[in-house]
C-alpha positions as CSV (number, residue, x, y, z in Angstrom):
1,X,115.3,124.1,137.4
2,X,115.6,126.6,134.5
3,X,112.9,125.9,131.8
4,X,115.4,125.4,128.8
5,X,117.3,122.9,131.0
6,X,114.1,121.0,132.1
7,X,112.9,120.8,128.5
8,X,116.4,119.7,127.1
9,X,117.1,116.8,129.7
10,X,113.4,115.7,129.3
11,X,113.8,115.4,125.4
12,X,117.2,113.9,125.7
13,X,115.9,111.2,128.1
14,X,113.0,110.4,125.7
15,X,115.7,109.9,122.8
16,X,118.0,107.8,124.9
17,X,114.9,105.6,126.0
18,X,113.6,105.3,122.6
19,X,116.9,104.3,121.0
20,X,117.7,101.7,123.8
21,X,114.4,100.1,123.3
22,X,114.7,100.1,119.4
23,X,118.3,99.2,118.8
24,X,119.6,97.4,122.0
25,X,116.5,95.4,123.2
26,X,115.9,97.8,126.1
27,X,119.4,97.2,127.7
28,X,121.7,99.9,128.9
29,X,124.4,100.9,126.7
30,X,126.5,104.1,127.1
31,X,125.0,106.8,125.0
32,X,127.8,107.2,122.6
33,X,127.9,103.5,122.0
34,X,124.1,103.5,121.5
35,X,124.3,106.2,118.9
36,X,127.0,104.3,117.0
37,X,124.9,101.1,117.1
38,X,121.8,102.9,116.1
39,X,123.6,104.7,113.3
40,X,124.6,101.3,111.8
41,X,120.7,100.5,111.4
42,X,118.9,104.0,111.0
43,X,119.7,106.7,108.6
44,X,117.9,109.3,110.7
45,X,120.2,108.7,113.8
46,X,123.2,108.7,111.5
47,X,122.1,112.0,110.0
48,X,122.0,113.7,113.6
49,X,124.8,111.7,115.4
50,X,127.2,114.6,115.7
51,X,124.5,116.5,117.3
52,X,123.5,113.8,119.5
53,X,127.2,113.3,120.7
54,X,127.5,116.9,121.5
55,X,124.1,116.9,123.5
56,X,125.3,113.8,125.3
57,X,128.1,115.8,126.5
58,X,126.0,118.5,127.6
59,X,123.7,116.5,129.4
60,X,126.5,114.9,131.4
61,X,127.9,118.5,132.3
62,X,124.4,119.6,133.2
63,X,123.6,116.6,135.3
64,X,127.0,115.8,137.0
65,X,129.3,118.8,136.9
66,X,127.2,122.0,136.8
67,X,125.1,122.2,140.1
68,X,125.1,124.6,143.2
69,X,123.2,123.3,146.1
70,X,121.5,120.8,143.8
71,X,120.5,123.2,141.3
72,X,121.5,123.2,137.5
73,X,123.2,126.4,136.8
74,X,124.0,125.7,133.0
75,X,120.9,126.2,130.7
76,X,121.0,125.4,126.9
77,X,120.3,128.3,124.6
78,X,116.9,128.5,122.8
79,X,118.6,127.1,119.6
80,X,119.8,124.0,121.2
81,X,116.4,123.2,122.6
82,X,114.7,123.8,119.2
83,X,117.2,121.6,117.5
84,X,116.8,118.6,119.9
85,X,113.1,118.8,119.5
86,X,113.6,118.7,115.7
87,X,115.7,115.8,116.1
88,X,113.3,113.9,118.4
89,X,110.4,114.7,116.1
90,X,112.4,113.2,113.1
91,X,113.4,110.2,115.2
92,X,109.8,109.4,116.1
93,X,108.5,110.4,112.5
94,X,111.2,110.6,110.0
95,X,110.3,112.1,106.7
96,X,109.2,109.5,104.1
97,X,110.0,109.2,100.4
98,X,106.5,109.8,99.6
99,X,107.4,113.5,99.6
100,X,109.1,112.6,96.1
101,X,105.9,111.1,94.7
102,X,105.2,112.3,91.2
103,X,104.1,111.2,87.7
104,X,106.7,109.0,86.3
105,X,107.3,109.0,82.5
106,X,108.6,105.8,81.3
107,X,109.3,103.8,78.1
108,X,109.5,100.1,77.0
109,X,112.5,98.4,75.7
110,X,111.0,98.3,72.2
111,X,109.8,101.9,72.1
112,X,111.6,104.2,69.7
113,X,114.3,106.6,71.1
114,X,112.3,109.5,69.8
115,X,109.8,108.7,72.3
116,X,112.1,109.1,75.2
117,X,113.6,112.2,73.6
118,X,110.1,113.8,73.5
119,X,109.6,112.8,77.2
120,X,113.0,114.6,78.1
121,X,112.3,117.7,76.1
122,X,108.8,118.2,77.2
123,X,109.1,117.5,80.8
124,X,112.6,118.5,81.7
125,X,113.5,115.3,83.1
126,X,117.0,113.5,83.2
127,X,116.2,109.7,83.9
128,X,113.6,107.4,82.2
129,X,112.6,104.1,83.7
130,X,112.5,101.5,81.0
131,X,110.1,98.5,81.3
132,X,109.8,95.0,79.7
133,X,106.9,92.8,80.1
134,X,105.6,95.2,83.0
135,X,108.8,95.0,85.0
136,X,111.4,97.8,85.6
137,X,114.5,96.6,83.9
138,X,116.7,99.7,83.3
139,X,117.1,103.6,83.2
140,X,117.7,105.7,80.2
141,X,119.4,109.0,80.4
142,X,121.5,111.6,78.5
143,X,124.7,109.9,79.0
144,X,123.5,106.6,77.5
145,X,122.1,108.7,74.4
146,X,125.5,110.5,74.1
147,X,127.3,107.1,74.1
148,X,125.0,105.7,71.4
149,X,125.5,108.9,69.3
150,X,129.2,108.9,69.5
151,X,129.3,105.3,68.1
152,X,127.1,106.2,65.1
153,X,127.8,107.9,61.8
154,X,124.3,108.3,60.9
155,X,121.4,108.2,63.6
156,X,117.5,108.1,63.4
157,X,115.9,108.2,66.7
158,X,112.5,107.4,65.2
159,X,114.2,104.1,63.8
160,X,116.2,103.1,66.8
161,X,114.7,101.2,69.7
162,X,115.7,102.0,73.3
163,X,117.2,98.6,73.8
164,X,119.6,99.3,71.0
165,X,120.7,102.4,72.5
166,X,121.2,100.7,76.1
167,X,123.3,98.0,74.5
168,X,126.0,100.7,73.7
169,X,125.9,102.0,77.4
170,X,129.0,101.7,79.5
171,X,127.0,101.9,82.8
172,X,123.7,100.2,82.4
173,X,121.1,99.2,85.1
174,X,122.5,101.7,87.6
175,X,119.4,102.2,89.7
176,X,117.5,100.7,92.5
177,X,113.8,100.2,93.4
178,X,112.7,101.3,96.8
179,X,109.6,101.1,98.9
180,X,107.4,104.2,99.6
181,X,107.5,103.4,103.2
182,X,111.2,104.2,103.5
183,X,112.5,107.4,105.3
184,X,114.3,109.9,103.3
185,X,117.4,109.3,105.7
186,X,117.6,105.7,104.9
187,X,117.3,106.3,101.1
188,X,120.0,109.0,101.4
189,X,122.1,106.2,102.8
190,X,121.4,104.0,99.9
191,X,122.3,106.7,97.6
192,X,125.6,107.3,99.3
193,X,126.7,103.7,99.6
194,X,126.0,103.3,96.0
195,X,129.1,105.4,95.3
196,X,131.0,102.4,96.5
197,X,129.3,99.8,94.4
198,X,130.3,99.0,90.9
199,X,130.6,101.0,89.0
200,X,132.6,102.8,91.7
201,X,132.7,106.6,92.1
202,X,129.2,106.7,90.3
203,X,126.2,107.4,92.3
204,X,122.8,105.6,91.3
205,X,121.4,107.3,88.2
206,X,118.0,107.1,90.0
207,X,115.9,105.4,92.7
208,X,112.6,104.4,91.5
209,X,109.7,104.4,94.1
210,X,107.0,101.8,94.1
211,X,104.6,101.0,97.1
212,X,106.3,97.6,97.7
213,X,109.7,98.2,96.5
214,X,109.2,95.5,93.8
215,X,110.1,95.9,90.0
216,X,106.7,94.8,88.8
217,X,104.7,97.3,90.8
218,X,103.4,100.6,89.8
219,X,105.9,103.5,90.0
220,X,104.8,106.3,92.3
221,X,107.9,108.5,92.2
222,X,111.5,108.9,91.2
223,X,114.5,110.3,92.9
224,X,117.7,111.6,91.5
225,X,120.8,112.9,93.1
226,X,119.8,116.5,93.4
227,X,116.6,115.5,95.2
228,X,118.4,113.7,98.0
229,X,121.7,115.5,98.2
230,X,120.7,117.5,101.2
231,X,120.1,114.5,103.2
232,X,123.4,112.6,102.4
233,X,126.0,113.1,105.1
234,X,129.7,112.0,105.5
């Protein structure tokens, strides 16, 4: 059997066996149906489902309709083999959101707006988590600040609390807290689906990472749309 064909079929069989065990209790299901089922539960499968559909058709062609004297005559090109290897690696060990771990600059509800403005200017950030009594309760960003400014004739950031600014916000609390153990593909699905939640047609302002996904845990990172955009698929 040609080398690429042998490698391709071996990896494909590993993928099929893995997905069957993980998403269908080890019971046989036609591969296209298996991918659809797995895509509902696993972001990494959904991310690569179009490729996997194509590779299923290629596998069927190679095994059932492309033999002479029992030998496979269709051999995948190197790019196909390399891609299915990458997909298999991601299915087994998907990238984690830990890649977005960073220092998180945050404020408290009773902090003055000037403190948040200093963070934004000095650190070139767009979203600031807001805490109250040790718990993450909101996100402050430039849109909120602009809405507050538009409603005031005289402004004094050093005399205005962040809670006062957020009271003027049209879209407040537009964030979610996630666990640091999640895959980037599952997180991308959370971000994508946020577009359909109230307020509709508006992605989350940010996803905040904590070790456990709890609001009273230490923040270990923050994700904004531009960070996760490459993982969001239709």
